[in-house]
C-alpha positions as CSV (number, residue, x, y, z in Angstrom):
1,M,-52.3,5.6,49.3
2,T,-54.0,8.0,46.4
3,L,-52.2,11.7,47.5
4,E,-48.7,10.0,47.9
5,R,-49.2,8.4,44.8
6,H,-49.8,12.4,43.6
7,R,-47.2,13.9,45.8
8,T,-44.7,11.1,44.5
9,S,-46.3,11.8,40.6
10,R,-46.2,15.7,41.1
11,A,-42.0,15.3,42.4
12,I,-41.4,13.3,39.0
13,T,-42.9,15.6,36.8
14,G,-41.1,18.7,38.9
15,A,-38.1,17.2,38.5
16,W,-38.4,16.5,34.4
17,G,-35.6,18.5,33.2
18,L,-33.4,16.5,35.8
19,F,-34.3,13.1,34.4
20,A,-33.7,14.5,30.6
21,A,-30.1,15.6,31.3
22,L,-29.2,12.5,33.0
23,G,-30.8,10.1,30.3
24,L,-28.9,12.0,27.6
25,L,-25.8,11.5,30.5
26,M,-26.4,7.8,30.1
27,L,-26.7,7.4,26.3
28,G,-23.3,9.9,26.2
29,N,-20.9,7.9,28.6
30,G,-22.8,3.7,27.9
31,L,-22.2,4.8,23.7
32,L,-18.6,6.0,24.8
33,G,-17.6,3.3,26.9
34,T,-18.9,0.5,24.8
35,L,-17.2,1.9,21.7
36,L,-13.7,2.4,23.6
37,G,-13.4,-1.4,23.8
38,I,-14.9,-1.8,20.5
39,R,-12.6,0.3,19.1
40,S,-9.4,-0.5,21.6
41,E,-9.2,-3.9,20.1
42,L,-9.9,-3.0,16.6
43,E,-6.6,-0.8,16.5
44,G,-4.9,-3.8,18.2
45,F,-3.8,-2.1,21.4
46,A,-2.8,-4.8,24.0
47,T,-5.4,-6.1,26.2
48,T,-3.7,-5.0,29.6
49,V,-2.9,-1.4,27.4
50,T,-7.3,-0.5,26.9
51,G,-7.7,-2.3,30.5
52,A,-5.5,0.7,31.7
53,I,-7.9,2.8,29.4
54,M,-11.1,1.7,31.2
55,A,-9.8,1.5,34.7
56,S,-8.7,5.7,33.9
57,Y,-12.7,6.8,34.2
58,Y,-12.8,5.4,37.5
59,V,-9.7,7.0,38.3
60,G,-11.5,10.3,37.3
61,F,-14.5,9.5,38.8
62,L,-12.8,9.2,42.1
63,F,-10.9,12.6,42.3
64,G,-14.2,13.9,41.1
65,S,-16.5,13.4,44.0
66,R,-14.4,14.3,46.7
67,I,-13.5,17.6,44.5
68,A,-16.8,18.5,42.5
69,P,-18.7,18.7,45.7
70,K,-16.2,22.0,47.4
71,T,-16.3,23.1,43.7
72,M,-21.2,23.1,44.2
73,E,-20.1,25.5,47.1
74,R,-18.4,28.2,45.9
75,V,-19.1,27.9,41.8
76,G,-23.0,27.1,42.2
77,H,-24.9,24.0,40.3
78,V,-26.1,25.3,37.0
79,R,-22.1,26.4,36.2
80,V,-20.3,23.7,37.8
81,F,-23.3,21.1,35.5
82,A,-22.8,23.4,32.2
83,A,-18.7,23.4,32.8
84,L,-18.1,19.8,33.2
85,A,-20.9,18.4,30.9
86,S,-19.3,21.1,28.1
87,L,-15.6,19.3,29.3
88,A,-17.2,16.1,29.2
89,S,-18.6,16.2,25.7
90,A,-15.3,17.5,24.5
91,A,-13.3,14.1,25.4
92,P,-14.9,11.9,22.8
93,L,-14.0,14.7,20.1
94,V,-10.8,14.0,21.6
95,H,-11.0,10.3,21.0
96,S,-11.8,10.3,17.0
97,V,-9.0,12.5,16.6
98,F,-5.6,11.3,18.0
99,V,-5.9,7.7,18.2
100,E,-3.5,7.4,20.8
101,P,-2.9,5.0,24.2
102,V,-2.2,7.7,26.6
103,L,-3.8,10.1,25.6
104,W,-7.2,8.2,25.7
105,A,-6.4,7.3,29.0
106,A,-6.1,11.3,29.9
107,M,-9.3,12.0,28.4
108,R,-11.4,9.0,30.1
109,F,-9.7,10.8,33.2
110,V,-11.4,13.6,32.3
111,F,-14.5,12.1,31.2
112,G,-14.5,10.4,34.8
113,F,-14.4,13.9,36.6
114,C,-16.5,15.5,34.9
115,M,-19.3,12.7,34.9
116,A,-19.1,12.6,39.1
117,G,-19.3,16.5,39.2
118,L,-22.6,15.4,37.3
119,Y,-23.8,12.9,39.7
120,V,-23.4,15.1,42.6
121,V,-25.1,18.1,41.0
122,A,-28.1,16.0,39.8
123,E,-28.5,14.2,43.0
124,S,-28.7,17.6,45.0
125,W,-31.4,18.5,43.0
126,L,-32.9,15.0,43.1
127,N,-32.6,15.4,47.3
128,Q,-34.1,18.9,47.7
129,A,-37.2,17.7,45.5
130,A,-38.1,14.2,47.5
131,T,-39.5,14.0,50.9
132,N,-40.7,10.4,53.0
133,E,-43.2,10.1,50.7
134,T,-41.8,9.8,47.7
135,R,-37.9,9.5,48.1
136,G,-38.6,5.5,47.2
137,R,-40.1,6.1,43.7
138,L,-38.4,8.9,43.0
139,L,-35.0,6.9,43.7
140,S,-36.3,3.9,41.4
141,A,-37.3,6.9,38.8
142,Y,-33.9,7.5,39.1
143,M,-32.1,3.8,38.8
144,L,-34.2,3.3,35.5
145,V,-33.4,6.1,33.6
146,M,-29.8,6.0,35.0
147,M,-29.6,2.1,34.0
148,G,-32.3,2.1,31.4
149,G,-29.9,5.5,29.9
150,L,-26.6,3.3,29.6
151,G,-28.7,0.2,28.3
152,V,-30.8,2.2,25.5
153,S,-26.9,3.7,24.4
154,Q,-25.6,0.2,23.1
155,L,-28.3,0.3,20.0
156,F,-26.1,3.5,19.0
157,I,-23.5,1.6,18.0
158,G,-24.8,0.1,14.7
159,V,-25.5,3.3,13.8
160,A,-21.9,3.2,11.9
161,A,-18.7,2.0,12.2
162,P,-16.8,2.2,15.5
163,T,-13.4,2.8,12.7
164,G,-14.6,6.1,12.2
165,F,-15.7,9.6,14.0
166,K,-19.5,9.8,13.7
167,L,-20.4,7.6,16.9
168,F,-17.5,9.7,18.6
169,V,-19.3,12.5,17.6
170,L,-22.8,11.1,18.7
171,A,-21.4,10.9,22.3
172,S,-20.3,14.0,22.5
173,L,-23.5,15.4,21.5
174,F,-25.7,13.6,23.8
175,V,-23.6,15.2,26.6
176,S,-24.2,18.3,25.3
177,L,-27.6,18.7,24.7
178,A,-27.7,17.8,28.6
179,V,-27.0,21.2,29.6
180,V,-29.9,22.0,27.1
181,P,-33.0,20.9,30.2
182,I,-31.2,21.9,33.1
183,S,-31.0,25.2,32.0
184,L,-34.8,25.3,31.1
185,S,-36.0,23.8,34.2
186,Q,-38.0,26.1,36.7
187,G,-36.8,25.5,40.8
188,T,-34.1,26.4,43.0
189,A,-30.6,25.0,42.8
190,P,-30.6,23.5,46.2
191,V,-28.4,24.3,49.3
192,F,-25.4,22.2,49.0
193,H,-22.9,21.2,51.9
194,S,-20.2,18.7,51.6
195,P,-20.8,15.6,52.9
196,E,-18.9,15.1,56.4
197,T,-16.0,12.5,56.9
198,L,-16.1,8.9,58.4
199,S,-13.4,6.8,58.9
200,A,-12.6,3.7,57.5
201,T,-11.6,1.9,60.6
202,K,-15.2,2.8,62.2
203,V,-17.7,1.5,59.6
204,W,-15.3,-1.8,59.6
205,Q,-15.4,-1.8,63.5
206,V,-19.6,-2.2,62.7
207,A,-19.6,-3.3,59.2
208,P,-16.7,-4.8,57.6
209,L,-18.8,-6.9,54.9
210,G,-19.5,-3.2,54.2
211,I,-16.5,-2.6,53.8
212,I,-15.2,-6.0,51.2
213,G,-18.4,-6.1,49.7
214,G,-18.1,-2.3,48.1
215,I,-14.8,-3.5,46.9
216,G,-16.3,-6.4,45.6
217,A,-18.7,-4.6,43.8
218,G,-17.3,-2.6,41.8
219,L,-14.1,-4.8,40.7
220,T,-17.1,-7.0,39.3
221,S,-19.2,-3.8,37.6
222,G,-16.1,-2.2,36.8
223,A,-14.6,-5.7,35.0
224,L,-17.9,-6.5,33.8
225,V,-18.5,-2.5,32.1
226,G,-14.8,-1.7,31.2
227,I,-13.8,-5.1,29.7
228,G,-17.0,-6.7,29.1
229,P,-16.8,-5.5,25.4
230,V,-13.5,-6.4,25.4
231,Y,-13.6,-10.0,25.7
232,A,-17.6,-9.6,23.4
233,T,-15.0,-8.7,20.8
234,Q,-11.9,-11.4,21.4
235,V,-14.6,-14.0,20.8
236,G,-15.4,-12.8,17.7
237,F,-18.3,-11.1,17.8
238,S,-19.1,-8.0,15.6
239,S,-19.6,-4.4,17.1
240,T,-23.8,-4.9,17.3
241,E,-23.0,-8.2,18.5
242,V,-21.2,-6.6,21.4
243,A,-23.5,-3.9,22.3
244,W,-26.9,-6.0,22.4
245,V,-23.9,-8.4,24.6
246,I,-23.2,-5.1,27.1
247,G,-27.1,-4.4,27.1
248,A,-27.5,-8.3,28.0
249,A,-25.9,-6.9,31.2
250,L,-27.5,-3.9,31.9
251,A,-31.1,-5.2,31.2
252,G,-30.3,-7.6,33.8
253,S,-28.8,-5.5,36.1
254,L,-33.1,-3.6,35.4
255,V,-34.8,-6.6,35.9
256,W,-33.1,-8.3,39.0
257,Q,-32.3,-5.5,41.0
258,W,-36.3,-4.7,42.6
259,P,-36.3,-8.3,43.3
260,I,-32.9,-9.1,44.7
261,G,-33.7,-6.3,46.8
262,L,-36.8,-6.9,48.5
263,M,-35.6,-10.2,48.6
264,S,-32.8,-8.4,51.3
265,D,-35.5,-6.9,53.3
266,R,-37.1,-10.0,54.0
267,I,-34.1,-12.1,55.3
268,P,-31.7,-11.0,57.2
269,R,-28.8,-8.8,54.6
270,R,-25.7,-10.8,55.2
271,R,-27.4,-13.4,53.6
272,A,-29.0,-11.8,51.2
273,I,-25.3,-10.6,49.9
274,L,-24.2,-14.3,50.7
275,L,-26.8,-15.3,47.9
276,V,-26.4,-13.0,45.4
277,A,-22.2,-13.4,45.3
278,A,-22.2,-16.7,45.7
279,L,-24.5,-17.2,42.1
280,G,-22.6,-14.3,40.5
281,A,-20.0,-16.4,41.8
282,V,-21.6,-19.6,39.6
283,V,-22.8,-17.7,36.4
284,A,-19.5,-16.9,36.2
285,A,-18.0,-20.1,36.4
286,A,-20.6,-21.2,33.2
287,G,-19.5,-18.1,31.5
288,A,-16.1,-19.8,31.2
289,Q,-16.2,-23.0,30.4
290,S,-15.8,-21.8,27.1
291,N,-13.9,-19.8,24.5
292,T,-16.2,-19.7,21.6
293,P,-19.1,-19.6,22.8
294,S,-22.8,-18.9,21.0
295,L,-23.8,-15.4,20.8
296,T,-27.3,-17.0,22.7
297,N,-25.5,-18.4,25.3
298,L,-23.9,-15.0,25.8
299,L,-26.5,-13.4,26.0
300,V,-28.0,-15.5,29.0
301,V,-25.0,-15.4,31.2
302,M,-24.6,-11.7,30.5
303,F,-27.8,-10.5,31.2
304,F,-27.9,-13.5,35.1
305,L,-23.8,-12.2,35.4
306,G,-25.1,-8.1,35.4
307,G,-28.5,-8.8,37.4
308,L,-25.9,-10.0,40.0
309,T,-23.5,-7.7,39.7
310,F,-24.9,-4.9,39.6
311,P,-27.4,-5.1,42.4
312,L,-24.8,-5.5,44.9
313,Y,-24.0,-2.2,45.0
314,S,-27.4,-1.3,46.5
315,V,-27.3,-4.5,49.0
316,V,-24.3,-3.9,50.2
317,L,-25.0,-0.4,51.1
318,S,-28.3,-1.3,52.3
319,H,-26.1,-4.0,54.8
320,I,-24.4,-0.4,55.7
321,N,-27.3,1.9,56.3
322,D,-28.7,-1.2,58.6
323,V,-25.9,-0.5,61.2
324,I,-24.6,3.4,61.0
325,S,-27.4,5.7,62.4
326,Y,-29.1,8.5,60.6
327,N,-26.5,11.3,61.2
328,Q,-23.5,8.9,59.7
329,A,-25.3,7.7,56.5
330,V,-23.8,10.0,54.4
331,A,-20.3,10.0,55.6
332,A,-20.8,6.0,55.6
333,S,-22.3,6.2,52.5
334,S,-19.2,8.6,50.8
335,L,-16.5,6.2,52.1
336,Y,-18.3,3.3,50.6
337,V,-18.7,5.3,47.2
338,F,-15.1,5.7,48.0
339,V,-13.8,1.5,48.4
340,N,-16.3,1.0,45.7
341,G,-14.0,3.3,43.1
342,L,-11.3,1.5,44.5
343,G,-12.6,-2.1,43.4
344,A,-13.9,-0.4,39.8
345,I,-10.4,0.5,38.9
346,L,-8.6,-2.9,39.9
347,G,-11.6,-4.2,38.4
348,P,-10.7,-3.0,34.4
349,L,-7.3,-4.3,35.5
350,L,-7.5,-7.6,36.8
351,A,-9.7,-8.9,33.9
352,A,-7.3,-7.5,31.1
353,L,-4.4,-9.3,33.2
354,A,-6.3,-12.3,33.1
355,I,-6.6,-12.4,29.6
356,E,-3.6,-12.0,28.5
357,G,-2.5,-14.1,30.8
358,I,-4.8,-17.2,30.8
359,G,-6.9,-16.3,27.7
360,V,-10.6,-14.6,27.0
361,S,-11.9,-17.2,30.2
362,G,-9.6,-14.4,32.6
363,F,-12.8,-12.3,31.9
364,F,-15.4,-14.4,33.8
365,G,-12.4,-15.7,36.5
366,V,-11.6,-12.5,38.3
367,I,-15.2,-11.6,38.1
368,G,-15.9,-15.1,39.2
369,G,-13.5,-14.8,42.0
370,A,-14.5,-11.6,43.2
371,H,-17.9,-12.6,43.4
372,A,-16.6,-15.6,45.4
373,L,-14.7,-13.4,47.9
374,V,-17.4,-11.6,48.9
375,A,-19.6,-14.6,49.6
376,I,-16.7,-16.6,51.5
377,Y,-16.0,-13.4,53.9
378,A,-19.8,-13.5,54.3
379,L,-20.2,-16.4,55.3
380,V,-17.4,-15.8,58.0
381,R,-19.1,-13.2,59.3
382,I,-22.7,-15.1,59.3
383,T,-20.1,-17.6,61.1
384,V,-18.4,-15.9,63.9
385,K,-20.9,-12.8,64.6
386,P,-24.9,-13.7,65.0
387,A,-26.8,-11.1,63.4
388,T,-28.0,-8.3,65.9
389,L,-31.3,-6.9,63.8
390,S,-34.3,-8.8,62.6
391,P,-35.7,-8.3,58.5
392,N,-38.3,-6.5,60.2
393,E,-35.4,-4.4,62.1
394,Q,-33.9,-3.2,58.6
395,T,-33.3,0.1,57.1
396,P,-36.1,-0.6,53.5
397,W,-33.7,-1.5,50.6
398,R,-33.4,1.4,48.3
399,P,-32.4,1.0,44.3
400,F,-29.1,2.4,43.8
401,P,-27.0,2.7,40.0
402,A,-23.3,1.2,40.6
403,R,-21.8,4.5,40.2
404,A,-24.3,6.6,42.3
405,G,-22.9,9.6,43.8
406,V,-22.1,10.4,47.6
407,V,-24.7,13.3,47.7
408,L,-27.7,10.7,46.9
409,A,-27.1,8.7,50.0
410,R,-29.3,11.4,51.4
411,L,-32.0,9.3,50.2
412,T,-31.2,6.2,51.7
413,K,-32.9,5.9,54.1
414,A,-35.5,8.4,56.5
415,R,-35.0,9.1,60.3
416,R,-36.7,6.9,62.0
417,P,-38.8,8.5,65.1
418,D,-37.3,6.3,67.6
419,E,-33.9,6.8,66.2
420,G,-30.6,8.2,67.7
421,T,-26.9,8.8,66.9
422,Q,-25.8,5.9,67.2
423,P,-25.1,2.9,65.3
424,R,-28.2,0.3,65.4
425,G,-28.6,-3.4,66.8
426,A,-30.5,-5.2,69.2
427,N,-30.4,-4.0,72.6
428,G,-27.9,-0.8,71.2
429,R,-25.0,-3.1,70.7
430,M,-22.7,-2.3,67.6
431,R,-22.6,-5.0,65.2
């Protein structure tokens, strides 16, 4: 145990540049996302227009996660990281100079594209640093840095007025500074190969709940982060209070990620998905009860809603890993990132349409509805297809941020000595 901890500490220390860069990226990413939601309301943009702007980030992320790996094979990690960070840092500055919805949507696309590529670079380094003994704690550190950085970023909203340019400059500064620790850190850039592909049909055959759950997890998290600032602004909260509301959701993600993950290891995974999704629907329904919530009540709702929404990503991915062979893990997770991204694009759009159509309660209605649909489908699968794996046979859960990239899939599970190339199940059956 002492040797394992020493190896983990050494691995984390050796990756200081990576974690520092990721922390800075998350500060810039989180600050810009919330700021744009608030500023869009102050500028009088229609809610559906704001939804389209926020969805553009996830469209860019989807393209970036597909293109960046191939670019890195040709150019190299450090060059790609520096180029994408420089391009991403320009986007907030363009937002501050040109307050125009179409251009803002274009810049959100560019920013999302760059962030996807930056994640792939960072995760490649992390994957190289990990061993079977250290992968769990490295993933935990990665999760803490990613979600912690997003949470801390909300504290900067109160530094300056959202109607000015200072917060945009600050977001740009954080992203630009991320290049420094990566450039100064020691170590050899990892060897990278683009992840193999796996058709949605094959994954659907063995884990249809993984596809539905992936879309649902993306939809709920995309709506929560993308339209959350718009909702909080429309119900009458100040910019600083809006930041606290989003921060509460991110804090809930950190607090509940590990209890939910460990719970999913101790009961059949599909039941864990059912429980998390059903509770998410109940909390969202509670949030929809009032169009003029108090700050305290909304903070409590968002804390629990974030704690049920973001961990759903990891639990559903663990379900896929339970029934996919080691050799297919990366390809299946690459597909999962794609379907989750599709859900994340839909989330802000549907939430914005619901707010304009039925009022502010539509925000919680969309999130709650998506949770409910995942829960219903999980119940159907449990009913029609009995589990073929006991909790002891399940792949150990790993913590994942909701926007993890395809490369991090290599860390999701270690090869078991007796594991072959076929999907696992009782008596070798697919499930």
